[in-house]
Phi, psi and omega in degrees: 000135177280176184280156167257128186253132176243107178266133183213164173250136185307318183260008184285117181296327178291324178291317178301319179297327183275344186304316181292328177290322177294319178297325177296317177301314179301317181295338177269006173098008179276135182276083182266129174255125179268129184230107179284133186245341184285334182239010182226103185298322180298315178294321178300318180294322177297316178301312181302319180292329182270334180276073184304127179068018182051042180307316179266311178075013179178198183237156003286145179224129181244135180226126179264111183289343180286318183238005178064021179266148182232161173228141179249137170076193180282136176221166176285159184300321181301316179294319180296318181292319176302318177300314182296327180276356178085018181271000000 
């Protein structure tokens, strides 16, 4: 299984709100890679390459490498878990 990517900004309040949901996914065995973009140019470039057409244009941004699906912004845990499961 490929990674689930969570792009975030260190000081981003929406990202901070999603952190506990991401940690819950990890505790349930989902391979989530956290990638900070506000202070890491390499991660920012990766985000830009995955956010086709600047659909989201910012963080939090979630990308599933298995099915190429993404989520923008804050979402409920159920939606995040469905995304992680490839639904």
